[in-house]
N, C-alpha and C positions, 0 to 999 in steps of 0.2 A: 503493499499499498503506501510505503515512505519507507525512506531511510531507516527510520526506526521502529515503524510500524509492521508487522507480520500478519496476514491473515493465516489460521491454524484450523481446524476442525477436519469436519467430515460431510461428504453428500451422502445420501440417504436415497438413492434411487429409487429403493423396490419397498420402501415401507409404505404400506395404504392406511395405515390406523394408527390414529395417536388415543392414548387415554384409554383404548377398547371402547372408541367412543367417536372420535372425528375423523372424518373420510381424507385420505392425502389423496388425491388423484393426480399429483403432480410430484410424489416425496416431496422430500425435505433437506433442509441443510442444519448443522448445530455448528452454531460459528464461534471461534475463540480467536485471539489475539495476542498475539506476544509484541509488548512493547522493551524493546533496550532503551535505556536511560543510559546516562553518561557515569551513571552511579549504581543505579539498581537496576533487575531485571524483573517485569511482572509478566503475568500470563490472567487474561481476562476471560471467565467462564472454562468452562471443558468441555466434553459432550457426552451425547448420551452413552452408558455404558457399554452396549454393545459394540461400540466405537471405540473404545479406551487404546488397543491396540494401533488406530490410526493415528491418532494423538500422539502417541507416545513415541511413534515411528518419526514423525515431525520433531517432534524435541530433540530426537537423539543427539544432535549437535549443540546442543543448548548446555553448556557446563553446569549452569546455577542460574536457580530463580528464587526472589527474595520475598515474593508477595504472589497468590492467585486471589484475584477478584472475583469475587460469586454476587453476581446481581441477584439471583433469583436460584430458591433453594429446590425447584425441582429439578428431578433426577435427570431430563433431557440435558439440562447444562452443566449440572452439581456431579453427575455421575461419578465422572470418570476421577474428582479430585483425591479419593484416597489413591488410586492409582499416581497420582502425579507426587503426591505428598509422601508415598512412600518412594520416587526416585529422587527427592529434593528434601531430604531430612531438613535442611535448611529453611523451608518454604512456610509460610507461615498465610492463612487464610483471612482476607479483611473483605469483613459483609456489614448487614445493617445490625443492629440490637435483637430484630425479631428474627435475624435469619439464623442468629448463631443456634438457638435451643434446635433449629427446624435441621442445620446440617446434623448436630448430634445424634439427634432422634432418627433421620434417613439414613444418614451414611456412616455413623460412629465416630466421625469425627473426634481426635481428643479435644477438649475444650482447651488445653493450653497453646493450642496449636490455630485458633481461632481470635482475630483483631475486632474490634466492632468500631465502626465508626458514624459519627453525629451527621446529620444532616448538613451540609455545606463544608464539611471537612476537606482536607486536602493533603496530600503526601507528595514528597518531593523523589525524584527520580535522578536527582542530578540537574541534568540539561531539560528537563522533560517535566511536568507538575500532573496530579490527577486530582481533579475533584469531583465529591462524590455527595450527589444529589437522590435524596429520598425521593423514592416514584412509589406508593404503597396503592396497590390494586390494580398493577399492573402486571399478572393480573392474579397477585396472590398479597396477602398484607404487609411482606417484608422486602419486596421490589425495591431496587434504586439501579440507578443510569451512572454514568462517569463518562466526564469532558474532560480532555486535554486541549488545556488552550494554545497551544504551541503548533498544533496541528490542525485547531481548529475542528478536533474530530470527537463527536457524540456517539459511547457506545452503551447503545439503548436496551438491551437486553431484550425482552420480548414487546417492549415498545417498537410500534413501526416496521414489526415483522411479517414473512409472510413463509408459509410452507411449500415451497418450491426447490424441487432438486434442479441445477443448472449449472452450466460452468460457465456464465459469465459472474462477473465476481463484483461487477455495478450493473443496475438497471440498462439494460437495453429495451428491452419489448415493454416500455412504460403499459401497453392497455394488460398485457397478460398478467405484470406482476401487479397493476391497480387490483385486477379482480383478486389474486390470491391473496394480499394483504387486508382486502373488504373482508373476505372470509374467515382470515385470521381473526380482523377486530371483530366480527359477527358471530366468533364462536366463543372467543375468551374473553373481549375486552366490553362487549356492548351491555353487560350487567353491570358495570362500574363504571356506566359513561359518563354522569357528572363529576366523578371524581377524577377520571381520565382528563376533562376537560381542564382541571382545573392542572394535573399535573401539565400538560401543556403551556399553559399559561408562565407556569413556574420555567419552561424553558425558554421562554422569548427572550431573555436577559443575558444569554449566550449566543456569541458568534460561532456560529455552525458553517463551515464548510462539508463534512461527511457526516451521515450517519451510518452506523456500522453495527447493524442488528444482530440479535443471536440464532434468527432465521432468515434462508431466504438472502436475495443480493443487497448491496449497499448502495446506498442512497447518495451520488456525488452531486443531485439536485435535490437538496433536502425540502424547498419549498412543495416538488411534487408530492410527497406524502402528508407532509406538515399539514398543508391545506386538505387533502383528503381527509385527514383526523378530524381538523375542524369541524368539516363539516359533517361527518358522522355523529360526531359529539353534540352537534348544535341541535335546535330544534326544529330546524327544516325537512321539511316532508314532500314529497314526490305525490302526483297523479296515480297509485299504484295500490290493488287491490291483491293480497296474498291470498292464495286460495287451496290452501294443503286439504285431498280428499281422498278417501279411497270408496271401491265400489264392489261389492261382492258380487251382484246378480244386474248390474245394469239398470237398476235404477236412481243411485245416488249419481252414477255420473250422466244421465238422463239429463237430471236438474243444471246439473255443474256445467254441462255445454252450455244450455238456455241461459243461463245467468251469465256466461263470459259474452255469449254473445249481446245481449239484453245492455250490458256493462258497457262494451264497446261500442254500442250505437248512441250511448249518451256521452260518449268522447272520457270513457274511464278505462286506461290499461289494465290488463289484468294478468298475474303469474300465479298457471296453477301448479301445482306438485300432487301427481299421484304417488301417493304415498306407499303403494307397493313396490315402487322401483326408485323413486327420486332418491336423491344425493342431498342429504339434510345438511350437506354445509351449503348447496344451493338455497337450501328454504330459508338458512340463516341471512345470507348476502341479503335478499329480497326484503329479509323482515326489518333490517337497518333504516329503509328509507320510507316505511309504507305506511301510513294512516290508517289500512282499516284493513281487517282479516276476516275471511269466511271461511267456517268451515265445515266441510260437507261430508258428513257421515252414515251409513248403514246402521242398525241398531242392533246389537250382538247382546244375549242374554239382558237384554233391558237397558243396555248402555250404549255410549259409543263405540266402534270399533276399536280392538285393542291400540293397532296403529296410528288412530287419529289421537288416543287418549296418550300414546307417547309423544305426538306432534306436539299438543297441545301444554304436555307437561315441560317440553324443550322451550316452548316458547315462553313460557311463565320464568323459567331460569334464566333466561337470554335477555329478559324485562326490554324488550325494544321498546321505542317511542311510540307506538302503536296509540288509536287515538278511538278507534270503532271497530266493531264484532259482530259476528252474526253467524249462524248457523244454520244449515240447510240438509237434507237430510231425508231417508226413507225408515220405513218400520213395517212387521208385518202384523202384529198384534198390542203394541203396547211399548212403553219404555220411557227412559228420563234422560236419554241423549244429550238434550239441551241443555236441561240444570247440569247433566254430569262435566260437559264440556266447559261450561260458563265457570263453574265452581271451580275448576283445574287451572285458571288462569288469574288468580286474585292479584297478582304482582303487576298487571297489566294497566291496570286501572281504566279499562275501557269502556264505552259507553255501547251498550250493547242495543244496536238497531233494528233488529227484528230475524226472527227465525220463522224458515217453512218448511214443514216437514210433511210427507205424502205417506199414506196409507197403502203400500204395494205399486204400483207403477202410478207415475206422476201423469197427469191429465189437466184438462183446459183449467181447472182452477187452481192449480198449483203452479201452472204456467203464469198465469196473470199474477198471482203471489210473486212469483221471483219477478217480474217486471215491476213490481209496488216496489222489491226491495232495491232491486238496481235503480228505482228513483232515488228513493231514499237515502243511497249510501253517494248517489250523483249531488245531488243536494248538500250533504254534510261535507264534501269534497269544495264544492262553490262557497260552503260557510268560511273554510279555514284556508279559501284563497289558492288550493292547488289545482281547483277546476276553474275555468273562464265559465263566466254568466254568457250564455246565448246570447247573442249578439251583439256582444263586446268586440272589439278589433281582435282578429283572428279567432273569429267565432268556432268552435269547436261543433 
């Protein structure tokens, strides 16, 4: 990267699932950085334990390491710290006070080998300086970032990262990286949106030329990702309805198809997700900016389909800035699908704007009701300013 900073780490081309939950369609990387100061040498983060040997081979010509900076205690960053400490017995781990007990609990690191730093603390490497900035809930409570003023590099940990395996050290395909970064934000940062916004504001005092995250390519144009984060963490919404659904025998699917058409006729964009086949990461991306979510479900044993329950639970955990919700679907003889779906998303604080259920196959009355629901949603989108009123310039 520079005369004093070297990228280290591992590209995980074949990993397809993270935390046994998050799809990784493009793999990922575990970025670590070696800084050679005139007096001290520092390794910032390590790699996932499965790639420890890759990092150790990269370090084979490094005679000594004085410090290992742990920005985040999660094992994909910290997992190889014990291996590095074994090779470099003089090294000490630098981390936040909240991370210290986590590193002890998760990795069994000796307490005496850990140094904690307060927010704004600095250490000198001789001709280089490291400033430690606490950034809690990015995305655990103990996280921090490191700034090196001499090179104007922000080593950002999980902040601004993307799960993307690539040979590019820096961003070259902006569209591809932006989608991967938005997926990454949606899956792990979005629940802490207001805190992330405060951490963004905290970084404005630093003159940053390069952002070096722990996953994905680096940013030599920091505004590219910083501006995206500002939009994602703001109250900005777009004219989109997110429609996760599943259909067992076609009835709910028919209702979904009709509602998509009705919303499109009213100028409202729709992103449907068939939960039988969808990538939940794509669903999370769509939720970042969407004011409305409509859930489509058949009734199974008196409640919503289990896949719908899972999607609703996920949305509730991610806490998007969604404003409105509705439920559509079908049943055979009865049940409480609507009540169960609505009851499973208390964190969303949404206004429930309607529900349409049919017994068996939908008919004329249900299609009329779906048209009415589309009218209601379009009206709500006009009220919040994401859909232009008919007759305005740029008439929709």
